[in-house]
C-alpha positions as CSV (number, residue, x, y, z in Angstrom):
1,M,-47.0,157.3,70.0
2,M,-48.3,156.9,73.4
3,D,-51.7,157.9,72.3
4,E,-51.5,154.6,69.8
5,N,-50.8,152.6,72.3
6,K,-53.4,152.8,74.2
7,Q,-55.6,152.9,71.7
8,I,-54.0,149.4,70.6
9,N,-54.4,148.2,74.5
10,N,-58.1,149.3,74.7
11,T,-58.7,147.6,71.4
12,S,-57.1,144.4,72.9
13,Q,-59.0,144.6,75.8
14,Q,-61.8,144.5,73.4
15,L,-61.1,141.5,71.8
16,G,-59.9,139.6,74.6
17,E,-56.1,139.3,73.7
18,P,-53.5,137.9,76.4
19,T,-51.3,140.9,77.8
20,E,-48.0,138.9,76.3
21,V,-49.1,139.0,72.3
22,K,-49.4,142.7,73.4
23,Q,-46.1,142.9,75.0
24,A,-44.3,141.2,72.2
25,M,-45.8,143.2,70.0
26,K,-44.8,145.6,71.8
27,S,-41.1,144.6,71.5
28,D,-40.1,143.2,67.9
29,P,-41.5,144.3,65.0
30,P,-43.1,141.9,62.9
31,A,-41.6,142.1,59.8
32,Q,-38.0,141.1,61.1
33,I,-39.3,138.4,63.4
34,N,-41.4,136.7,60.2
35,F,-38.2,137.5,57.8
36,N,-35.7,135.6,60.2
37,E,-38.1,132.9,61.1
38,S,-39.0,132.0,57.2
39,G,-34.8,131.9,56.0
40,S,-34.6,129.5,58.9
41,E,-37.2,127.3,58.2
42,V,-36.2,127.3,54.5
43,T,-32.9,126.2,55.2
44,E,-33.8,123.4,57.4
45,Q,-36.0,122.1,54.7
46,V,-33.8,122.2,52.3
47,A,-30.7,120.4,54.4
48,A,-33.5,117.7,55.7
49,Q,-34.7,117.4,51.9
50,T,-31.0,116.5,51.4
51,N,-30.8,114.5,54.3
52,M,-33.7,112.6,53.2
53,S,-32.5,112.0,49.5
54,G,-29.4,110.9,50.8
55,D,-30.5,108.4,52.9
56,A,-33.1,107.6,50.2
57,A,-30.5,106.7,47.9
58,T,-28.5,104.8,50.4
59,L,-31.5,102.6,51.2
60,N,-32.3,102.0,47.9
61,S,-28.8,100.9,46.9
62,E,-28.4,98.4,50.2
63,N,-32.5,97.3,49.1
64,S,-30.9,96.6,45.6
65,V,-28.1,94.8,46.5
66,A,-30.3,92.7,49.2
67,A,-32.7,92.1,46.2
68,T,-30.0,90.8,43.9
69,E,-28.2,88.2,47.1
70,K,-31.8,87.0,48.2
71,T,-32.1,86.4,44.2
72,E,-29.0,84.8,44.4
73,V,-29.7,83.0,47.3
74,E,-33.4,81.6,46.1
75,T,-31.8,80.4,42.9
76,A,-29.3,78.3,44.1
77,A,-31.9,76.6,46.8
78,L,-34.0,76.0,43.5
79,A,-31.1,74.7,41.7
80,E,-29.9,72.3,44.9
81,L,-33.5,71.0,45.1
82,T,-34.2,70.4,41.2
83,Q,-30.9,68.5,41.4
84,Q,-32.1,66.7,44.7
85,I,-35.5,66.1,43.0
86,E,-33.7,64.3,40.2
87,S,-31.7,62.5,42.0
88,V,-34.7,60.8,43.8
89,K,-36.5,60.4,40.6
90,T,-33.3,58.3,39.2
91,Q,-33.1,56.3,42.3
92,L,-36.9,55.1,42.4
93,E,-36.7,54.4,38.7
94,E,-33.8,52.1,39.8
95,R,-35.7,51.1,42.7
96,S,-38.5,50.3,40.7
97,T,-36.8,48.3,38.1
98,Q,-35.1,46.2,40.5
99,Y,-38.2,45.4,42.1
100,M,-40.1,44.9,39.2
101,R,-37.0,41.9,38.3
102,I,-36.9,40.5,41.6
103,A,-41.0,40.1,41.0
104,A,-40.4,39.1,38.0
105,D,-37.8,36.4,38.9
106,F,-40.1,35.3,42.3
107,E,-43.0,34.5,40.1
108,N,-40.9,32.2,37.9
109,Y,-39.2,30.4,40.8
110,R,-42.6,29.9,42.1
111,K,-43.7,28.4,39.2
112,R,-41.2,26.6,38.4
113,T,-40.7,24.8,41.8
114,S,-44.6,24.6,41.6
115,K,-44.0,22.2,38.2
116,E,-41.4,20.3,40.0
117,K,-43.7,19.8,42.8
118,E,-46.1,18.2,40.4
119,D,-43.8,16.5,38.5
120,L,-42.3,14.9,41.6
121,E,-45.6,14.2,42.7
122,L,-46.9,12.2,39.6
123,Q,-43.3,10.7,39.3
124,V,-43.9,8.9,42.9
125,K,-47.7,8.2,42.3
126,R,-46.6,6.9,38.7
127,N,-43.7,4.7,40.6
128,T,-46.2,3.0,42.8
129,I,-48.6,2.8,40.4
130,L,-46.5,0.6,38.1
131,E,-45.8,-1.6,40.8
132,L,-49.5,-2.2,41.3
133,L,-50.1,-3.3,37.8
134,P,-48.4,-6.7,37.4
135,V,-50.9,-7.8,40.4
136,V,-53.9,-5.8,37.9
137,D,-52.5,-8.4,35.1
138,N,-52.3,-11.5,37.0
139,F,-56.2,-11.0,38.5
140,E,-56.7,-10.6,34.6
141,R,-55.0,-14.0,33.5
142,A,-56.7,-15.3,36.4
143,R,-60.0,-14.7,35.2
144,S,-60.0,-15.2,31.8
145,H,-58.2,-19.2,32.7
146,L,-60.1,-20.2,35.6
147,K,-63.7,-21.8,35.0
148,P,-65.6,-22.3,38.0
149,Q,-67.5,-25.6,37.8
150,S,-68.5,-26.6,41.6
151,D,-69.8,-23.7,44.2
152,G,-66.8,-23.7,45.9
153,E,-64.9,-22.7,43.2
154,M,-67.6,-20.2,42.1
155,T,-67.7,-18.2,45.7
156,M,-63.5,-18.4,45.6
157,H,-64.1,-16.7,42.0
158,K,-66.5,-14.1,43.3
159,S,-64.0,-13.2,46.3
160,Y,-61.1,-12.8,44.5
161,Q,-63.0,-10.9,41.8
162,G,-64.3,-8.6,44.3
163,V,-60.6,-7.5,45.5
164,Y,-59.8,-7.2,41.7
165,K,-62.6,-5.0,41.4
166,Q,-61.9,-2.7,44.6
167,L,-58.0,-2.6,43.5
168,V,-59.4,-1.3,40.0
169,D,-61.8,1.0,41.3
170,S,-58.4,2.9,43.4
171,L,-56.6,2.8,40.3
172,K,-59.4,5.3,38.5
173,R,-60.0,7.1,41.5
174,L,-55.8,8.0,41.2
175,G,-56.5,8.5,37.5
176,V,-55.4,5.4,36.0
177,S,-57.5,4.3,32.7
178,P,-57.0,1.2,30.2
179,M,-56.5,1.9,26.7
180,R,-57.9,0.4,24.3
181,P,-56.1,-0.3,21.0
182,E,-58.1,-3.2,19.2
183,G,-59.1,-1.9,15.9
184,Q,-57.1,1.2,16.2
185,E,-53.7,1.9,13.3
186,F,-50.4,1.2,15.2
187,D,-49.1,4.3,17.3
188,P,-45.4,3.9,18.7
189,N,-46.0,6.8,20.9
190,L,-48.8,4.0,23.3
191,H,-48.3,0.9,21.1
192,E,-45.4,-1.8,21.7
193,A,-45.6,-3.9,18.8
194,V,-44.5,-7.2,20.0
195,M,-45.8,-9.6,17.3
196,R,-46.8,-9.5,13.5
197,E,-50.1,-11.6,12.1
198,P,-50.6,-11.7,8.0
199,T,-54.1,-10.8,7.0
200,D,-56.1,-9.8,4.6
201,E,-59.0,-8.7,6.6
202,H,-57.3,-5.5,8.4
203,P,-55.1,-3.1,6.8
204,E,-51.7,-3.1,7.4
205,G,-50.6,-1.5,10.6
206,T,-54.1,-2.4,12.5
207,V,-53.8,-3.6,16.0
208,L,-55.6,-6.9,16.1
209,E,-55.3,-7.9,20.0
210,E,-54.0,-6.5,23.2
211,L,-51.9,-8.9,24.6
212,V,-50.6,-7.0,27.3
213,R,-53.2,-4.1,28.6
214,G,-51.9,-0.4,28.5
215,Y,-53.0,2.3,30.8
216,F,-52.8,6.3,30.8
217,L,-51.8,8.2,34.1
218,G,-54.1,11.4,33.9
219,D,-53.3,12.3,30.2
220,R,-49.6,10.8,30.2
221,V,-48.8,7.2,28.6
222,L,-48.0,5.0,32.4
223,R,-47.0,2.3,30.8
224,H,-47.5,1.0,26.7
225,A,-49.9,-2.0,25.7
226,M,-48.0,-4.5,23.9
227,V,-50.4,-5.6,20.7
228,K,-50.7,-7.8,17.8
229,V,-49.8,-5.9,14.9
230,A,-51.9,-6.9,11.2
231,A,-49.3,-7.5,8.5
232,P,-49.6,-8.3,4.7
233,K,-50.5,-11.8,3.9
234,E,-48.0,-13.2,1.4
235,D,-48.8,-15.2,-1.3
236,S,-48.7,-19.1,-0.9
237,P,-46.3,-21.6,-2.7
238,A,-49.1,-23.4,-4.2
239,A,-51.0,-20.5,-5.7
240,S,-47.9,-19.2,-7.0
241,E,-47.4,-22.3,-9.1
242,D,-51.6,-22.0,-10.5
243,Q,-50.4,-18.7,-11.6
244,S,-48.0,-19.9,-13.1
245,S,-49.2,-22.8,-14.7
246,S,-51.8,-20.8,-16.2
247,A,-49.7,-18.3,-17.7
248,N,-48.2,-20.9,-19.6
249,S,-51.0,-22.6,-20.9
């Protein structure tokens, strides 16, 4: 036995192994050490695997619960956001409708006030011009009746005719234009019949003469023209007697 140990020592020295390894090899049998170590390691591995399986199951359960809770929270948040979006859309539609209604009301108000302003301006202009028309009528009567004979009368005639022309030009700039009804058919919207003259030279209802001039203000009637209208000519008594005697004979 001693010889074998010596031989092992010599072999170890030749191979360069440490002395502690050799002593361990001497003290404990190798087979017994490996067996004990193997059983302990297997037990620890089984216990570790069991613990790991339990921890994994617990972790999976916790993760599943957390995922479910997260999904529910996200679903609730999404439903709340959807409800808020629908509410905002409804409010936006209401505001848009209200804005369009207010804009339409304002546009109608603007048009109405603009028309009222134009009508008021036209009415003021019309009333002012109507006050001036009698002056124009007097100038026209004077021009038709006065026949200047001397140089002085001619000078006076030219002077007031100049004033008359200036007044007429001013009325034209304001949009006033005279009517020319002679020879036209009588129109009650434009003319006022003050005389009727029987005649067979013109059809009945024809304007024969303008007694007082009528005027337009733009496209509206400023003053109706006073006119003489043609009427059918009646048969005279002498003509009726001649016709009756001719029938008797």
